[in-house]
C-alpha positions in Angstrom: 141.7 88.7 108.7 139.6 91.6 107.5 140.4 94.6 109.7 137.1 96.2 110.9 138.8 99.2 112.4 140.8 100.0 109.3 137.7 99.8 107.1 135.2 101.8 109.2 134.2 104.5 106.7 131.5 106.5 108.6 130.0 107.1 112.0 126.5 108.5 112.4 124.5 109.3 115.5 121.3 107.2 115.4 119.4 109.1 118.0 119.4 108.6 121.8 122.2 106.3 122.9 122.6 104.6 119.5 125.5 105.1 117.2 125.7 103.6 113.7 129.0 102.6 112.2 129.4 101.7 108.5 132.1 99.6 107.0 133.5 98.9 103.6 133.5 95.2 102.7 136.9 94.0 101.5 136.6 90.2 101.1 136.1 87.2 103.3 133.1 85.2 104.3 130.2 86.3 106.4 131.5 84.3 109.3 135.0 85.9 109.0 133.5 89.3 108.9 131.3 88.7 112.0 134.4 87.5 113.9 136.3 90.6 112.9 133.5 92.9 114.0 133.2 91.0 117.3 136.9 91.5 118.0 136.6 95.2 117.0 133.7 95.8 119.5 135.5 94.0 122.3 138.3 96.5 122.0 135.8 99.4 121.8 134.1 98.4 125.0 137.2 97.5 126.9 137.4 99.5 130.1 133.8 100.8 129.6 131.9 97.8 131.0 129.7 99.9 133.2 128.5 102.1 130.3 125.0 101.5 129.0 125.3 102.0 125.3 124.1 100.5 122.1 126.1 100.5 118.8 124.6 99.3 115.5 127.3 98.1 113.0 126.4 97.7 109.4 128.5 96.5 106.5 128.1 96.6 102.7 130.1 95.5 99.7 130.7 93.5 96.6 129.1 90.3 97.7 125.8 92.1 98.1 125.0 90.9 101.6 124.3 92.9 104.7 125.1 92.3 108.3 124.0 94.3 111.3 125.7 93.6 114.6 124.2 95.1 117.8 126.2 95.2 121.0 124.5 96.0 124.3 126.1 96.6 127.6 123.8 94.6 130.0 123.7 94.4 133.8 124.5 90.7 134.6 124.6 90.4 138.4 123.5 92.0 141.6 126.9 93.5 142.1 126.3 95.9 139.2 129.0 94.3 137.0 128.2 94.2 133.3 129.6 92.6 130.2 129.1 93.3 126.5 126.8 90.9 124.8 127.1 90.4 121.0 123.8 90.0 119.0 124.3 89.3 115.3 121.5 89.0 112.7 121.0 89.3 109.0 118.9 92.3 107.9 115.4 91.7 106.7 114.5 93.2 103.3 112.8 96.4 104.7 115.8 97.0 107.0 118.2 96.5 104.1 116.4 99.3 102.1 116.8 101.6 105.1 120.4 100.7 105.5 121.2 101.1 101.8 119.8 104.7 101.9 121.9 105.6 104.9 125.0 103.9 103.4 124.4 105.7 100.1 124.3 109.1 101.9 127.6 108.3 103.6 129.3 107.4 100.4 127.8 110.4 98.6 129.3 112.7 101.3 132.6 110.8 101.2 133.0 111.2 97.5 131.9 114.8 97.4 134.4 115.7 100.1 137.1 113.8 98.2 136.3 115.8 95.0 136.0 119.1 96.8 139.2 118.7 98.8 141.4 117.1 96.1 141.5 113.7 97.6 140.6 112.0 94.3 143.8 111.7 92.2 144.4 110.9 88.6 146.8 107.9 88.0 147.9 107.1 84.4 149.0 103.7 83.1 150.8 103.8 79.8 149.9 101.8 76.7 152.7 100.8 74.4 153.3 99.5 70.9 156.0 96.9 71.3 157.0 96.9 67.7 157.7 100.6 67.6 158.6 100.9 71.3 156.3 103.9 71.4 153.8 105.1 74.1 150.5 105.2 72.3 148.2 106.4 75.1 147.3 106.0 78.7 144.4 104.8 80.8 143.2 107.2 83.5 142.5 105.5 86.8 141.2 106.9 90.1 142.8 106.8 93.4 141.5 108.3 96.7 144.0 109.8 99.1 142.1 109.3 102.3 143.5 111.5 105.2 143.2 108.7 107.7 143.6 105.5 105.6 146.1 106.6 103.0 146.0 105.9 99.3 142.9 103.8 98.3 142.9 101.8 95.1 139.8 101.2 92.9 139.2 97.9 94.6 138.7 99.7 97.9 135.8 101.9 96.7 134.6 101.2 93.2 132.4 98.3 94.1 130.7 100.3 96.9 130.1 103.3 94.6 128.6 100.9 91.9 126.3 99.3 94.5 125.2 102.7 95.7 124.6 104.0 92.2 127.2 106.7 92.6 129.8 105.6 90.2 128.6 108.0 87.5 129.7 111.0 89.7 133.3 109.6 89.8 133.4 108.6 86.1 132.3 112.0 84.9 134.7 113.8 87.4 137.6 111.7 86.0 136.6 112.7 82.5 136.6 116.4 83.4 140.0 116.1 85.1 141.4 114.3 82.1 140.3 117.1 79.8 141.9 119.6 82.1 145.1 117.6 82.1 145.1 117.5 78.2 144.6 121.3 78.2 147.5 121.8 80.6 149.8 119.6 78.5 148.9 121.5 75.4 149.5 124.9 77.1 152.9 123.6 78.3 153.8 122.6 74.7 154.1 119.0 75.6 153.2 115.9 73.5 149.5 115.0 73.6 148.5 111.3 73.8 145.0 109.8 73.9 143.6 109.3 77.4 141.0 106.7 78.1 138.5 107.0 80.9 136.2 104.3 82.2 132.4 104.4 82.1 130.5 101.7 84.0 127.1 100.3 83.1 125.4 102.7 85.4 127.2 105.7 83.9 126.5 104.5 80.3 122.8 104.2 80.8 122.2 107.2 83.1 119.5 109.6 81.9 121.0 112.8 80.6 124.5 111.2 80.2 125.1 112.9 76.8 124.1 116.3 78.2 126.6 115.9 81.0 129.4 114.7 78.7 128.7 117.7 76.4 128.8 120.0 79.4 132.1 118.6 80.5 133.6 118.8 77.0 132.5 122.4 76.3 135.5 124.4 75.6 137.7 121.3 75.0 136.4 120.6 71.5 139.9 120.6 70.0 140.9 117.9 72.5 138.0 115.6 71.9 140.0 113.4 69.6 142.3 112.6 72.4 139.5 111.4 74.7 138.6 107.7 74.6 135.8 106.1 76.7 136.3 102.5 77.9 133.1 100.6 78.5 133.6 98.2 81.4 132.7 94.5 81.3 129.6 94.9 83.5 127.7 96.1 80.4 126.8 92.4 79.7 123.7 92.8 81.9 122.2 95.6 79.8 119.7 95.3 76.9 121.2 95.3 73.4 119.1 98.3 72.1 119.9 100.4 75.2 123.6 99.6 74.9 123.7 100.3 71.2 121.8 103.6 71.5 124.1 104.8 74.3 127.3 104.0 72.4 126.0 105.5 69.2 125.2 108.8 70.9 128.7 109.0 72.3 130.2 108.1 69.0 128.1 110.8 67.2 129.4 113.3 69.8 133.0 112.5 68.6 134.3 110.0 71.1 136.3 106.9 70.5 134.9 103.9 72.3 136.8 100.8 73.6 135.3 97.6 75.0 137.2 96.8 78.1 138.0 93.4 79.6 137.1 91.4 76.5 137.1 87.7 77.2 136.2 88.0 80.9 132.5 87.2 80.2 130.6 85.4 77.5 128.4 88.5 77.1 131.4 90.4 75.6 130.9 88.6 72.3 127.3 89.7 72.3 128.2 93.3 73.0 131.0 93.2 70.5 128.5 92.3 67.8 126.1 95.0 68.9 128.4 97.9 68.2 131.6 98.5 66.2 134.1 99.7 68.8 137.3 101.6 67.9 139.3 99.4 70.3 138.9 95.9 71.9 140.9 95.4 75.1 141.7 91.7 75.8 141.2 90.9 79.5 144.2 90.3 81.7 142.9 86.9 82.8 143.3 85.7 79.2 146.7 87.4 78.8 147.9 85.7 82.0 147.6 82.3 80.5 149.0 82.9 76.9 152.3 81.2 77.7 150.8 78.0 79.1 147.3 77.7 77.7 146.7 76.9 74.1 143.1 78.0 74.3 144.1 81.4 75.5 146.5 81.8 72.7 143.9 80.8 70.2 141.4 83.2 71.7 143.9 86.1 71.4 144.8 85.2 67.8 141.1 84.9 66.9 140.3 88.3 68.5 143.2 89.9 66.7 142.0 88.4 63.4 138.4 89.7 63.9 139.6 93.1 64.9 141.8 93.2 61.8 139.0 92.3 59.5 136.8 95.0 61.0 139.4 97.7 61.2 139.3 97.7 65.0 142.3 98.3 67.3 143.3 95.6 69.7 145.2 96.0 73.0 146.2 93.3 75.5 145.8 94.2 79.2 147.7 93.0 82.2 151.0 92.2 80.4 153.5 91.4 83.2 156.5 89.7 81.6 158.6 89.5 78.5 157.4 86.0 77.6 153.8 87.3 77.4 154.9 90.3 75.4 156.8 88.2 72.9 153.9 85.7 72.4 151.4 88.6 72.0 153.6 90.2 69.4 153.9 86.9 67.5 150.1 86.5 67.6 149.7 90.0 66.0 148.9 92.0 69.1 151.9 94.3 69.8 149.8 97.0 71.5 149.9 96.3 75.3 149.2 97.7 78.7 150.5 96.3 82.0 153.2 96.3 84.7 155.8 95.2 82.2 155.5 98.6 80.7 154.8 100.5 83.9 152.5 100.7 86.9 149.8 103.4 87.2 151.6 106.6 88.0 150.4 109.9 89.5 149.6 112.2 86.6 152.5 114.6 87.5 155.0 111.7 87.6 153.6 110.3 84.3 154.1 113.7 82.6 157.7 114.0 83.7 158.6 110.4 82.7 156.8 110.0 79.4 155.9 113.4 78.0 158.4 116.0 78.9 161.4 116.3 76.5 159.6 114.4 73.7 
């Protein structure tokens, strides 16, 4: 069951005797979440039955629904004994707007504190050419080392940041940190490999993106050829002209561009035809079935052929076993990324394992 206590991410005084708690949504139905919150508040009120207090609980997450749970300690009998009564309701639209603003402020503070205090960490997952048995690059991924919850993976916070419109702050910070990592590797005389950073739909279409990217890249011009931008699959919801213009601006600024998660949505074909990317990354869901699904194999082979005709690189994501690797190589896609090669590693560990002594 979803653990309400574990995923409480903020506590804000609401004025008077009201306290508001915000939670990260991590899966499960509305009913399961309501049940988890009810169990959480029972423990919170245990031993405090005589207190008169009101707590407002709100939750937000990837399924884009909102729940508010209000618990009131009410006098029930003439003896002065009381019990906690649980009142649950879905938020009306105007309440949702107010809640979203408060939740966004919480997340903004959480992310800024993480950046300022060094809680946001760089993890690198290697890319390999199986034919040459050579590391050809790495994807840079974010982790959040929360002092109370431990290490959080992207699934724990990326959906919330996207919903709140804050993902651009993280994307650009990761780009800046990646540039600094390349600078440090060069200063240490170590081998440089291309690093790819992720840009979401919101980041790609944000006003002033190119100015921000240029600001971050100032002083790192000699390293720009090692920086690749992966455009995530959510771009399928953007207009073709806006998408093409944003990609063209980044390309003109000297950046290599990759279309991530190709094959995960029908719109990927539309976006692939809108702009000539440098790299196409075949989605792990397609790769997972190449051994047993003839259609998946045909899709991989067709993608490889299209990329070959257009002079575009092709990488298979989510490769987990040797059988998949052998089939992909046979289909003409020896460039892979996944746990068969290695898991995402802290940047320091990645440097020692793959770059030092080479």
